Gaussian input, Z-matrix of N, CA and C with variables (Angstrom, degrees):
# hf/3-21g

backbone

0 1
 N
 C     1     B1
 C     2     B2     1     A1
 N     3     B3     2     A2     1     D1
 C     4     B4     3     A3     2     D2
 C     5     B5     4     A4     3     D3
 N     6     B6     5     A5     4     D4
 C     7     B7     6     A6     5     D5
 C     8     B8     7     A7     6     D6
 N     9     B9     8     A8     7     D7
 C    10    B10     9     A9     8     D8
 C    11    B11    10    A10     9     D9
 N    12    B12    11    A11    10    D10
 C    13    B13    12    A12    11    D11
 C    14    B14    13    A13    12    D12
 N    15    B15    14    A14    13    D13
 C    16    B16    15    A15    14    D14
 C    17    B17    16    A16    15    D15
 N    18    B18    17    A17    16    D16
 C    19    B19    18    A18    17    D17
 C    20    B20    19    A19    18    D18
 N    21    B21    20    A20    19    D19
 C    22    B22    21    A21    20    D20
 C    23    B23    22    A22    21    D21
 N    24    B24    23    A23    22    D22
 C    25    B25    24    A24    23    D23
 C    26    B26    25    A25    24    D24
 N    27    B27    26    A26    25    D25
 C    28    B28    27    A27    26    D26
 C    29    B29    28    A28    27    D27
 N    30    B30    29    A29    28    D28
 C    31    B31    30    A30    29    D29
 C    32    B32    31    A31    30    D30
 N    33    B33    32    A32    31    D31
 C    34    B34    33    A33    32    D32
 C    35    B35    34    A34    33    D33
 N    36    B36    35    A35    34    D34
 C    37    B37    36    A36    35    D35
 C    38    B38    37    A37    36    D36
 N    39    B39    38    A38    37    D37
 C    40    B40    39    A39    38    D38
 C    41    B41    40    A40    39    D39
 N    42    B42    41    A41    40    D40
 C    43    B43    42    A42    41    D41
 C    44    B44    43    A43    42    D42
 N    45    B45    44    A44    43    D43
 C    46    B46    45    A45    44    D44
 C    47    B47    46    A46    45    D45
 N    48    B48    47    A47    46    D46
 C    49    B49    48    A48    47    D47
 C    50    B50    49    A49    48    D48
 N    51    B51    50    A50    49    D49
 C    52    B52    51    A51    50    D50
 C    53    B53    52    A52    51    D51
 N    54    B54    53    A53    52    D52
 C    55    B55    54    A54    53    D53
 C    56    B56    55    A55    54    D54
 N    57    B57    56    A56    55    D55
 C    58    B58    57    A57    56    D56
 C    59    B59    58    A58    57    D57
 N    60    B60    59    A59    58    D58
 C    61    B61    60    A60    59    D59
 C    62    B62    61    A61    60    D60
 N    63    B63    62    A62    61    D61
 C    64    B64    63    A63    62    D62
 C    65    B65    64    A64    63    D63
 N    66    B66    65    A65    64    D64
 C    67    B67    66    A66    65    D65
 C    68    B68    67    A67    66    D66
 N    69    B69    68    A68    67    D67
 C    70    B70    69    A69    68    D68
 C    71    B71    70    A70    69    D69
 N    72    B72    71    A71    70    D70
 C    73    B73    72    A72    71    D71
 C    74    B74    73    A73    72    D72
 N    75    B75    74    A74    73    D73
 C    76    B76    75    A75    74    D74
 C    77    B77    76    A76    75    D75
 N    78    B78    77    A77    76    D76
 C    79    B79    78    A78    77    D77
 C    80    B80    79    A79    78    D78
 N    81    B81    80    A80    79    D79
 C    82    B82    81    A81    80    D80
 C    83    B83    82    A82    81    D81
 N    84    B84    83    A83    82    D82
 C    85    B85    84    A84    83    D83
 C    86    B86    85    A85    84    D84
 N    87    B87    86    A86    85    D85
 C    88    B88    87    A87    86    D86
 C    89    B89    88    A88    87    D87
 N    90    B90    89    A89    88    D88
 C    91    B91    90    A90    89    D89
 C    92    B92    91    A91    90    D90
 N    93    B93    92    A92    91    D91
 C    94    B94    93    A93    92    D92
 C    95    B95    94    A94    93    D93
 N    96    B96    95    A95    94    D94
 C    97    B97    96    A96    95    D95
 C    98    B98    97    A97    96    D96
 N    99    B99    98    A98    97    D97
 C   100   B100    99    A99    98    D98
 C   101   B101   100   A100    99    D99
 N   102   B102   101   A101   100   D100
 C   103   B103   102   A102   101   D101
 C   104   B104   103   A103   102   D102
 N   105   B105   104   A104   103   D103
 C   106   B106   105   A105   104   D104
 C   107   B107   106   A106   105   D105
 N   108   B108   107   A107   106   D106
 C   109   B109   108   A108   107   D107
 C   110   B110   109   A109   108   D108
 N   111   B111   110   A110   109   D109
 C   112   B112   111   A111   110   D110
 C   113   B113   112   A112   111   D111
 N   114   B114   113   A113   112   D112
 C   115   B115   114   A114   113   D113
 C   116   B116   115   A115   114   D114
 N   117   B117   116   A116   115   D115
 C   118   B118   117   A117   116   D116
 C   119   B119   118   A118   117   D117
 N   120   B120   119   A119   118   D118
 C   121   B121   120   A120   119   D119
 C   122   B122   121   A121   120   D120
 N   123   B123   122   A122   121   D121
 C   124   B124   123   A123   122   D122
 C   125   B125   124   A124   123   D123
 N   126   B126   125   A125   124   D124
 C   127   B127   126   A126   125   D125
 C   128   B128   127   A127   126   D126
 N   129   B129   128   A128   127   D127
 C   130   B130   129   A129   128   D128
 C   131   B131   130   A130   129   D129
 N   132   B132   131   A131   130   D130
 C   133   B133   132   A132   131   D131
 C   134   B134   133   A133   132   D132
 N   135   B135   134   A134   133   D133
 C   136   B136   135   A135   134   D134
 C   137   B137   136   A136   135   D135
 N   138   B138   137   A137   136   D136
 C   139   B139   138   A138   137   D137
 C   140   B140   139   A139   138   D138
 N   141   B141   140   A140   139   D139
 C   142   B142   141   A141   140   D140
 C   143   B143   142   A142   141   D141
 N   144   B144   143   A143   142   D142
 C   145   B145   144   A144   143   D143
 C   146   B146   145   A145   144   D144
 N   147   B147   146   A146   145   D145
 C   148   B148   147   A147   146   D146
 C   149   B149   148   A148   147   D147
 N   150   B150   149   A149   148   D148
 C   151   B151   150   A150   149   D149
 C   152   B152   151   A151   150   D150
 N   153   B153   152   A152   151   D151
 C   154   B154   153   A153   152   D152
 C   155   B155   154   A154   153   D153
 N   156   B156   155   A155   154   D154
 C   157   B157   156   A156   155   D155
 C   158   B158   157   A157   156   D156
 N   159   B159   158   A158   157   D157
 C   160   B160   159   A159   158   D158
 C   161   B161   160   A160   159   D159
 N   162   B162   161   A161   160   D160
 C   163   B163   162   A162   161   D161
 C   164   B164   163   A163   162   D162
 N   165   B165   164   A164   163   D163
 C   166   B166   165   A165   164   D164
 C   167   B167   166   A166   165   D165
 N   168   B168   167   A167   166   D166
 C   169   B169   168   A168   167   D167
 C   170   B170   169   A169   168   D168
 N   171   B171   170   A170   169   D169
 C   172   B172   171   A171   170   D170
 C   173   B173   172   A172   171   D171
 N   174   B174   173   A173   172   D172
 C   175   B175   174   A174   173   D173
 C   176   B176   175   A175   174   D174
 N   177   B177   176   A176   175   D175
 C   178   B178   177   A177   176   D176
 C   179   B179   178   A178   177   D177
 N   180   B180   179   A179   178   D178
 C   181   B181   180   A180   179   D179
 C   182   B182   181   A181   180   D180
 N   183   B183   182   A182   181   D181
 C   184   B184   183   A183   182   D182
 C   185   B185   184   A184   183   D183
 N   186   B186   185   A185   184   D184
 C   187   B187   186   A186   185   D185
 C   188   B188   187   A187   186   D186
 N   189   B189   188   A188   187   D187
 C   190   B190   189   A189   188   D188
 C   191   B191   190   A190   189   D189
 N   192   B192   191   A191   190   D190
 C   193   B193   192   A192   191   D191
 C   194   B194   193   A193   192   D192
 N   195   B195   194   A194   193   D193
 C   196   B196   195   A195   194   D194
 C   197   B197   196   A196   195   D195
 N   198   B198   197   A197   196   D196
 C   199   B199   198   A198   197   D197
 C   200   B200   199   A199   198   D198
 N   201   B201   200   A200   199   D199
 C   202   B202   201   A201   200   D200
 C   203   B203   202   A202   201   D201
 N   204   B204   203   A203   202   D202
 C   205   B205   204   A204   203   D203
 C   206   B206   205   A205   204   D204
 N   207   B207   206   A206   205   D205
 C   208   B208   207   A207   206   D206
 C   209   B209   208   A208   207   D207
 N   210   B210   209   A209   208   D208
 C   211   B211   210   A210   209   D209
 C   212   B212   211   A211   210   D210
 N   213   B213   212   A212   211   D211
 C   214   B214   213   A213   212   D212
 C   215   B215   214   A214   213   D213
 N   216   B216   215   A215   214   D214
 C   217   B217   216   A216   215   D215
 C   218   B218   217   A217   216   D216
 N   219   B219   218   A218   217   D217
 C   220   B220   219   A219   218   D218
 C   221   B221   220   A220   219   D219
 N   222   B222   221   A221   220   D220
 C   223   B223   222   A222   221   D221
 C   224   B224   223   A223   222   D222
 N   225   B225   224   A224   223   D223
 C   226   B226   225   A225   224   D224
 C   227   B227   226   A226   225   D225
 N   228   B228   227   A227   226   D226
 C   229   B229   228   A228   227   D227
 C   230   B230   229   A229   228   D228
 N   231   B231   230   A230   229   D229
 C   232   B232   231   A231   230   D230
 C   233   B233   232   A232   231   D231
 N   234   B234   233   A233   232   D232
 C   235   B235   234   A234   233   D233
 C   236   B236   235   A235   234   D234
 N   237   B237   236   A236   235   D235
 C   238   B238   237   A237   236   D236
 C   239   B239   238   A238   237   D237
 N   240   B240   239   A239   238   D238
 C   241   B241   240   A240   239   D239
 C   242   B242   241   A241   240   D240
 N   243   B243   242   A242   241   D241
 C   244   B244   243   A243   242   D242
 C   245   B245   244   A244   243   D243
 N   246   B246   245   A245   244   D244
 C   247   B247   246   A246   245   D245
 C   248   B248   247   A247   246   D246
 N   249   B249   248   A248   247   D247
 C   250   B250   249   A249   248   D248
 C   251   B251   250   A250   249   D249
 N   252   B252   251   A251   250   D250
 C   253   B253   252   A252   251   D251
 C   254   B254   253   A253   252   D252
 N   255   B255   254   A254   253   D253
 C   256   B256   255   A255   254   D254
 C   257   B257   256   A256   255   D255
 N   258   B258   257   A257   256   D256
 C   259   B259   258   A258   257   D257
 C   260   B260   259   A259   258   D258
 N   261   B261   260   A260   259   D259
 C   262   B262   261   A261   260   D260
 C   263   B263   262   A262   261   D261
 N   264   B264   263   A263   262   D262
 C   265   B265   264   A264   263   D263
 C   266   B266   265   A265   264   D264
 N   267   B267   266   A266   265   D265
 C   268   B268   267   A267   266   D266
 C   269   B269   268   A268   267   D267
 N   270   B270   269   A269   268   D268
 C   271   B271   270   A270   269   D269
 C   272   B272   271   A271   270   D270
 N   273   B273   272   A272   271   D271
 C   274   B274   273   A273   272   D272
 C   275   B275   274   A274   273   D273
 N   276   B276   275   A275   274   D274
 C   277   B277   276   A276   275   D275
 C   278   B278   277   A277   276   D276
 N   279   B279   278   A278   277   D277
 C   280   B280   279   A279   278   D278
 C   281   B281   280   A280   279   D279
 N   282   B282   281   A281   280   D280
 C   283   B283   282   A282   281   D281
 C   284   B284   283   A283   282   D282
 N   285   B285   284   A284   283   D283
 C   286   B286   285   A285   284   D284
 C   287   B287   286   A286   285   D285
 N   288   B288   287   A287   286   D286
 C   289   B289   288   A288   287   D287
 C   290   B290   289   A289   288   D288

   B1=1.4389
   B2=1.5270
   B3=1.3241
   B4=1.4643
   B5=1.5172
   B6=1.3192
   B7=1.4625
   B8=1.5262
   B9=1.3071
   B10=1.4579
   B11=1.5250
   B12=1.3208
   B13=1.4677
   B14=1.5196
   B15=1.3297
   B16=1.4657
   B17=1.5289
   B18=1.3272
   B19=1.4626
   B20=1.5297
   B21=1.3324
   B22=1.4629
   B23=1.5235
   B24=1.3221
   B25=1.4662
   B26=1.5252
   B27=1.3279
   B28=1.4666
   B29=1.5141
   B30=1.3258
   B31=1.4640
   B32=1.5191
   B33=1.3067
   B34=1.4617
   B35=1.5241
   B36=1.3192
   B37=1.4733
   B38=1.5169
   B39=1.3336
   B40=1.4515
   B41=1.5180
   B42=1.3125
   B43=1.4558
   B44=1.5221
   B45=1.3327
   B46=1.4613
   B47=1.5208
   B48=1.2882
   B49=1.4518
   B50=1.5219
   B51=1.2867
   B52=1.4475
   B53=1.5118
   B54=1.2745
   B55=1.4549
   B56=1.5139
   B57=1.3148
   B58=1.4630
   B59=1.5068
   B60=1.3082
   B61=1.4561
   B62=1.5080
   B63=1.3285
   B64=1.4684
   B65=1.5326
   B66=1.3047
   B67=1.4615
   B68=1.5187
   B69=1.3326
   B70=1.4575
   B71=1.5250
   B72=1.3174
   B73=1.4700
   B74=1.5301
   B75=1.3215
   B76=1.4572
   B77=1.5106
   B78=1.2942
   B79=1.4594
   B80=1.5222
   B81=1.3168
   B82=1.4660
   B83=1.5306
   B84=1.3156
   B85=1.4658
   B86=1.5282
   B87=1.3187
   B88=1.4630
   B89=1.5199
   B90=1.3267
   B91=1.4657
   B92=1.5328
   B93=1.3467
   B94=1.4856
   B95=1.5267
   B96=1.3039
   B97=1.4592
   B98=1.5231
   B99=1.3204
   B100=1.4633
   B101=1.5214
   B102=1.3146
   B103=1.4666
   B104=1.5282
   B105=1.3206
   B106=1.4616
   B107=1.5194
   B108=1.3254
   B109=1.4632
   B110=1.5253
   B111=1.3275
   B112=1.4673
   B113=1.5285
   B114=1.3169
   B115=1.4624
   B116=1.5300
   B117=1.3222
   B118=1.4663
   B119=1.5204
   B120=1.3237
   B121=1.4601
   B122=1.5192
   B123=1.3284
   B124=1.4697
   B125=1.5257
   B126=1.3255
   B127=1.4654
   B128=1.5302
   B129=1.3249
   B130=1.4704
   B131=1.5282
   B132=1.3240
   B133=1.4630
   B134=1.5298
   B135=1.3158
   B136=1.4679
   B137=1.5358
   B138=1.3217
   B139=1.4650
   B140=1.5295
   B141=1.3278
   B142=1.4563
   B143=1.5199
   B144=1.3308
   B145=1.4640
   B146=1.5233
   B147=1.3135
   B148=1.4624
   B149=1.5262
   B150=1.3223
   B151=1.4627
   B152=1.5256
   B153=1.3246
   B154=1.4624
   B155=1.5223
   B156=1.3303
   B157=1.4672
   B158=1.5234
   B159=1.3254
   B160=1.4608
   B161=1.5306
   B162=1.3261
   B163=1.4589
   B164=1.5250
   B165=1.3231
   B166=1.4594
   B167=1.5284
   B168=1.3258
   B169=1.4636
   B170=1.5184
   B171=1.3293
   B172=1.4669
   B173=1.5176
   B174=1.3304
   B175=1.4628
   B176=1.5207
   B177=1.3200
   B178=1.4668
   B179=1.5265
   B180=1.3276
   B181=1.4690
   B182=1.5298
   B183=1.3293
   B184=1.4624
   B185=1.5184
   B186=1.3131
   B187=1.4702
   B188=1.5292
   B189=1.3334
   B190=1.4553
   B191=1.5262
   B192=1.3287
   B193=1.4727
   B194=1.5271
   B195=1.3158
   B196=1.4600
   B197=1.5366
   B198=1.3141
   B199=1.4666
   B200=1.5239
   B201=1.3216
   B202=1.4639
   B203=1.5227
   B204=1.3145
   B205=1.4685
   B206=1.5204
   B207=1.3302
   B208=1.4609
   B209=1.5255
   B210=1.3237
   B211=1.4565
   B212=1.5234
   B213=1.3208
   B214=1.4597
   B215=1.5255
   B216=1.3377
   B217=1.4598
   B218=1.5337
   B219=1.3319
   B220=1.4605
   B221=1.5301
   B222=1.3307
   B223=1.4654
   B224=1.5209
   B225=1.3236
   B226=1.4663
   B227=1.5277
   B228=1.3358
   B229=1.4615
   B230=1.5304
   B231=1.3204
   B232=1.4633
   B233=1.5214
   B234=1.3128
   B235=1.4641
   B236=1.5217
   B237=1.3106
   B238=1.4565
   B239=1.5331
   B240=1.3198
   B241=1.4560
   B242=1.5145
   B243=1.3212
   B244=1.4637
   B245=1.5267
   B246=1.3241
   B247=1.4722
   B248=1.5304
   B249=1.3340
   B250=1.4647
   B251=1.5313
   B252=1.3240
   B253=1.4667
   B254=1.5302
   B255=1.3339
   B256=1.4710
   B257=1.5275
   B258=1.3398
   B259=1.4583
   B260=1.5296
   B261=1.3145
   B262=1.4569
   B263=1.5192
   B264=1.3359
   B265=1.4685
   B266=1.5174
   B267=1.3253
   B268=1.4613
   B269=1.5215
   B270=1.3371
   B271=1.4552
   B272=1.5228
   B273=1.3237
   B274=1.4653
   B275=1.5280
   B276=1.3318
   B277=1.4680
   B278=1.5203
   B279=1.3202
   B280=1.4594
   B281=1.5323
   B282=1.3074
   B283=1.4699
   B284=1.5284
   B285=1.3219
   B286=1.4557
   B287=1.5304
   B288=1.3012
   B289=1.4674
   B290=1.4850
   A1=110.29
   A2=115.70
   A3=118.67
   A4=111.23
   A5=117.27
   A6=120.49
   A7=110.89
   A8=117.63
   A9=121.40
   A10=111.06
   A11=116.91
   A12=120.33
   A13=110.48
   A14=117.51
   A15=120.17
   A16=111.29
   A17=117.11
   A18=120.46
   A19=110.46
   A20=117.20
   A21=120.24
   A22=112.21
   A23=116.96
   A24=120.47
   A25=110.09
   A26=117.28
   A27=120.46
   A28=112.32
   A29=117.68
   A30=120.79
   A31=111.25
   A32=116.30
   A33=120.38
   A34=111.22
   A35=116.63
   A36=119.64
   A37=112.40
   A38=117.41
   A39=121.17
   A40=114.39
   A41=117.82
   A42=120.70
   A43=110.68
   A44=114.53
   A45=119.95
   A46=109.60
   A47=114.20
   A48=118.91
   A49=108.64
   A50=123.27
   A51=129.06
   A52=111.31
   A53=123.34
   A54=129.97
   A55=114.74
   A56=120.07
   A57=119.86
   A58=112.67
   A59=115.11
   A60=120.64
   A61=112.74
   A62=115.66
   A63=120.18
   A64=113.84
   A65=118.58
   A66=119.96
   A67=113.02
   A68=116.84
   A69=120.88
   A70=112.88
   A71=117.97
   A72=122.64
   A73=112.21
   A74=116.73
   A75=121.14
   A76=115.02
   A77=119.32
   A78=121.84
   A79=109.82
   A80=115.87
   A81=119.87
   A82=112.31
   A83=117.52
   A84=119.32
   A85=112.00
   A86=117.70
   A87=121.83
   A88=111.49
   A89=117.52
   A90=122.77
   A91=114.02
   A92=120.46
   A93=118.54
   A94=112.72
   A95=117.05
   A96=120.44
   A97=110.64
   A98=117.25
   A99=121.15
   A100=111.28
   A101=116.93
   A102=120.88
   A103=110.32
   A104=116.59
   A105=120.39
   A106=112.89
   A107=116.48
   A108=120.46
   A109=110.68
   A110=116.96
   A111=119.62
   A112=110.90
   A113=117.05
   A114=120.38
   A115=111.35
   A116=117.06
   A117=120.10
   A118=111.33
   A119=118.05
   A120=121.34
   A121=112.14
   A122=116.60
   A123=120.08
   A124=111.00
   A125=116.63
   A126=120.03
   A127=110.84
   A128=117.14
   A129=120.04
   A130=111.62
   A131=117.06
   A132=121.01
   A133=110.70
   A134=115.99
   A135=119.99
   A136=110.51
   A137=117.17
   A138=120.13
   A139=110.97
   A140=117.21
   A141=120.59
   A142=112.66
   A143=116.45
   A144=119.29
   A145=111.57
   A146=116.96
   A147=120.64
   A148=110.52
   A149=116.50
   A150=120.26
   A151=111.12
   A152=117.34
   A153=120.55
   A154=110.41
   A155=117.01
   A156=119.98
   A157=111.61
   A158=117.04
   A159=120.19
   A160=111.01
   A161=116.56
   A162=120.87
   A163=110.79
   A164=116.75
   A165=120.86
   A166=110.44
   A167=117.13
   A168=119.76
   A169=111.42
   A170=116.71
   A171=120.56
   A172=112.07
   A173=116.10
   A174=119.29
   A175=111.11
   A176=117.27
   A177=120.26
   A178=111.19
   A179=117.47
   A180=119.82
   A181=111.69
   A182=116.30
   A183=120.56
   A184=112.25
   A185=116.57
   A186=124.29
   A187=112.26
   A188=115.42
   A189=121.00
   A190=110.07
   A191=116.66
   A192=121.43
   A193=109.11
   A194=115.45
   A195=120.47
   A196=109.25
   A197=116.32
   A198=120.92
   A199=111.63
   A200=117.22
   A201=119.78
   A202=111.10
   A203=117.05
   A204=120.58
   A205=110.62
   A206=116.77
   A207=120.60
   A208=110.40
   A209=116.82
   A210=120.61
   A211=111.01
   A212=116.64
   A213=120.12
   A214=112.03
   A215=116.99
   A216=120.07
   A217=111.04
   A218=116.88
   A219=120.58
   A220=110.66
   A221=116.88
   A222=119.87
   A223=111.80
   A224=117.00
   A225=120.32
   A226=110.59
   A227=116.89
   A228=120.26
   A229=111.04
   A230=117.38
   A231=120.67
   A232=110.92
   A233=116.94
   A234=121.01
   A235=111.53
   A236=116.62
   A237=120.39
   A238=110.81
   A239=116.79
   A240=120.86
   A241=114.56
   A242=117.16
   A243=120.04
   A244=112.59
   A245=121.01
   A246=118.07
   A247=113.37
   A248=117.55
   A249=120.07
   A250=112.12
   A251=117.98
   A252=121.24
   A253=112.60
   A254=120.72
   A255=118.65
   A256=113.29
   A257=117.05
   A258=118.77
   A259=111.42
   A260=116.63
   A261=120.57
   A262=110.78
   A263=116.72
   A264=120.38
   A265=110.57
   A266=118.03
   A267=122.01
   A268=110.58
   A269=116.12
   A270=120.28
   A271=112.01
   A272=116.48
   A273=120.82
   A274=110.73
   A275=117.39
   A276=120.69
   A277=110.41
   A278=117.51
   A279=119.24
   A280=112.17
   A281=117.47
   A282=120.04
   A283=111.13
   A284=117.53
   A285=120.77
   A286=113.48
   A287=117.61
   A288=120.53
   A289=111.75
   D1=-45.41
   D2=179.87
   D3=-65.92
   D4=-37.26
   D5=178.46
   D6=-66.22
   D7=-42.31
   D8=177.58
   D9=-62.06
   D10=-42.98
   D11=177.90
   D12=-64.38
   D13=-40.08
   D14=178.84
   D15=-64.97
   D16=-37.94
   D17=177.64
   D18=-65.26
   D19=-44.33
   D20=178.87
   D21=-63.24
   D22=-42.80
   D23=178.28
   D24=-65.64
   D25=-40.24
   D26=177.11
   D27=-62.67
   D28=-41.62
   D29=176.44
   D30=-63.52
   D31=-40.11
   D32=179.71
   D33=-66.47
   D34=-44.11
   D35=179.96
   D36=-70.72
   D37=-26.81
   D38=-179.69
   D39=-81.58
   D40=-12.01
   D41=-178.30
   D42=-91.08
   D43=153.33
   D44=177.98
   D45=-75.60
   D46=155.56
   D47=176.67
   D48=-126.00
   D49=120.09
   D50=-15.59
   D51=-69.45
   D52=160.14
   D53=14.81
   D54=-86.23
   D55=-8.37
   D56=177.51
   D57=91.90
   D58=168.16
   D59=-176.82
   D60=-101.69
   D61=-163.99
   D62=-174.96
   D63=-72.34
   D64=-19.48
   D65=-177.71
   D66=-91.55
   D67=-39.48
   D68=-174.90
   D69=-86.69
   D70=-9.34
   D71=179.62
   D72=53.87
   D73=37.82
   D74=175.34
   D75=87.56
   D76=0.11
   D77=-179.53
   D78=-101.43
   D79=116.97
   D80=-178.59
   D81=-71.25
   D82=-24.87
   D83=-179.61
   D84=-76.92
   D85=-22.81
   D86=-179.34
   D87=-85.72
   D88=-17.88
   D89=-172.56
   D90=-52.93
   D91=-51.84
   D92=-178.49
   D93=-63.04
   D94=-37.82
   D95=179.31
   D96=-67.26
   D97=-43.31
   D98=-178.82
   D99=-63.24
   D100=-42.12
   D101=179.30
   D102=-64.51
   D103=-43.61
   D104=179.14
   D105=-64.19
   D106=-40.59
   D107=-178.99
   D108=-66.61
   D109=-43.66
   D110=-179.16
   D111=-65.88
   D112=-45.28
   D113=-178.39
   D114=-66.14
   D115=-48.32
   D116=-179.00
   D117=-68.30
   D118=-36.58
   D119=177.50
   D120=-61.02
   D121=-42.28
   D122=178.78
   D123=-66.09
   D124=-41.47
   D125=179.44
   D126=-65.65
   D127=-42.42
   D128=178.70
   D129=-64.65
   D130=-38.46
   D131=179.93
   D132=-64.25
   D133=-47.58
   D134=-179.53
   D135=-66.74
   D136=-39.78
   D137=178.81
   D138=-64.49
   D139=-40.23
   D140=178.01
   D141=-64.11
   D142=-43.04
   D143=178.58
   D144=-67.73
   D145=-34.88
   D146=176.54
   D147=-65.07
   D148=-40.43
   D149=178.06
   D150=-64.75
   D151=-39.33
   D152=177.91
   D153=-64.93
   D154=-41.57
   D155=177.44
   D156=-61.30
   D157=-41.93
   D158=178.83
   D159=-65.19
   D160=-42.20
   D161=-179.65
   D162=-63.98
   D163=-46.31
   D164=-179.26
   D165=-68.44
   D166=-33.68
   D167=175.56
   D168=-61.67
   D169=-39.24
   D170=175.51
   D171=-64.61
   D172=-39.17
   D173=177.09
   D174=-64.24
   D175=-39.25
   D176=179.36
   D177=-68.63
   D178=-38.06
   D179=178.51
   D180=-64.29
   D181=-34.61
   D182=177.60
   D183=-84.89
   D184=1.56
   D185=178.97
   D186=60.85
   D187=36.12
   D188=175.68
   D189=-94.05
   D190=-25.61
   D191=-179.01
   D192=-132.77
   D193=151.23
   D194=176.36
   D195=-103.39
   D196=-175.86
   D197=-176.68
   D198=-64.87
   D199=-35.24
   D200=-179.98
   D201=-66.89
   D202=-42.07
   D203=177.61
   D204=-64.47
   D205=-38.90
   D206=178.50
   D207=-62.20
   D208=-43.46
   D209=178.87
   D210=-64.52
   D211=-41.34
   D212=-179.92
   D213=-63.70
   D214=-42.92
   D215=177.91
   D216=-64.61
   D217=-39.97
   D218=179.11
   D219=-64.14
   D220=-44.91
   D221=179.34
   D222=-65.65
   D223=-37.20
   D224=176.59
   D225=-64.07
   D226=-44.92
   D227=179.46
   D228=-65.34
   D229=-38.55
   D230=179.29
   D231=-66.07
   D232=-39.86
   D233=-179.04
   D234=-70.56
   D235=-44.80
   D236=-179.40
   D237=-72.46
   D238=-35.83
   D239=-177.34
   D240=-70.85
   D241=-24.33
   D242=-177.59
   D243=-60.82
   D244=-46.09
   D245=175.74
   D246=-84.68
   D247=-23.99
   D248=-175.47
   D249=-75.62
   D250=-40.68
   D251=-176.60
   D252=-59.70
   D253=-46.44
   D254=177.25
   D255=-65.98
   D256=-34.86
   D257=178.02
   D258=-66.03
   D259=-42.21
   D260=177.00
   D261=-65.71
   D262=-40.54
   D263=178.05
   D264=-63.62
   D265=-41.29
   D266=178.17
   D267=-60.23
   D268=-43.62
   D269=179.36
   D270=-63.71
   D271=-43.70
   D272=-178.38
   D273=-68.00
   D274=-44.79
   D275=-178.47
   D276=-62.70
   D277=-44.47
   D278=179.57
   D279=-69.73
   D280=-31.63
   D281=177.60
   D282=-69.26
   D283=-30.79
   D284=-179.13
   D285=-84.35
   D286=-6.85
   D287=-179.41
   D288=-76.89

């Protein structure tokens, strides 16, 4: 996820403005916001999944959850986090502007 975000940000920074890169869709005024949202969204997604792994690891150490439950929680967090992380990043980036 972080590598994909870095590639997208690199493509965006490497393109001329105008016409703009793949994130800003040709708008030079959207470019800083788009770069911030993609970068922060990827970091939030990875941080959230890391937190879920740590939490489930604690449950497994206490023998409250097994490997199947750990996988299910991880997949649930990955599925829910995919649309939530960019929305949260968008909110944070625009709030900091």
